[in-house]
N, C-alpha and C positions, 0 to 999 in steps of 0.2 A: 615539247619534251619538258621533263621534272629532273632537277638535280638530284643527282646520287652522292654527291660528296663535294662541300666547300669548305674542308678543312682548313686549308690554307687560303684568306684573304683573297691572294691572288689569284689562286688557280680553282674552277670549278670541273668538276666531270658531271655528267649529263649521261641520262639512262638508257643512251645510246650506246655507251663506253667512251664517247671522245674526250675529252683534258681542254681547256683551253684555259689561256693566260688573260686574266684584265688587265686590261690600260691599265697604269698607274694614278693619273688623274679619274677615273672615271672609278672605283671601289667606292667611294662615299656613297655611290649609287645604288651598289651591291648591300648595303647593309641590312636591308629589310627583306632578303630573300630568305626565304625559308624552303623546306624540303618539295613544300607543294607547291610551290612559285610556278606558275608556267610559261616558258621561255620558247623563244624561236631563234631558229638559226639562220642568219640573212648573211652575203656575201656584200662587202663593200668595196666602194672605192676608195674610202679614203688613204690617204699616205699613209699611214704608221699603223695599221691594224688591214686584215684580212677579210675579217668580217665581224660583225655585231652580232649580240644577242639583246634580243628587246622581250623586255617583260609583259604578256599579253593583256595584263593586267590595267599595267597604266600607260604603254606606250613607249617607258621608259629605257634607252637602250646603254651600251657597253660597248665599247670599241675591244676585240679581243683577238688573239694569235693561238694558231695552237701551242699547245705546251711544251713542245719541244723545240718550237723554233725561236728565239731572240729580237727584243723589240730593236728598231734602225732609229743607235743613240741620239744621233742628230737630228732626226724627226720627233723624237718624243721629247728633247729639249725645246723643241720650238713647240710642240703642239702644248706642252706645260705652260711654257712662255705665255703663250699668245691665250690660254685660258680653254 
């Protein structure tokens, strides 16, 4: 999948029309994303996110949830504290 829009740093829209919120601690990994960046969406067993977006070029991943969902506060704080 390709990026359709990434106007807000924490939300990305893919070419299939889906929109995803990027985990605050993973934003730095998205700074090099371009419209031609090829991403793959995978389900996640992570306690914070439901899915991950994998950059197929370098296999880096970022945790994401659907754009209309909210992050679980306690889990986000713990994940950011733990690194």
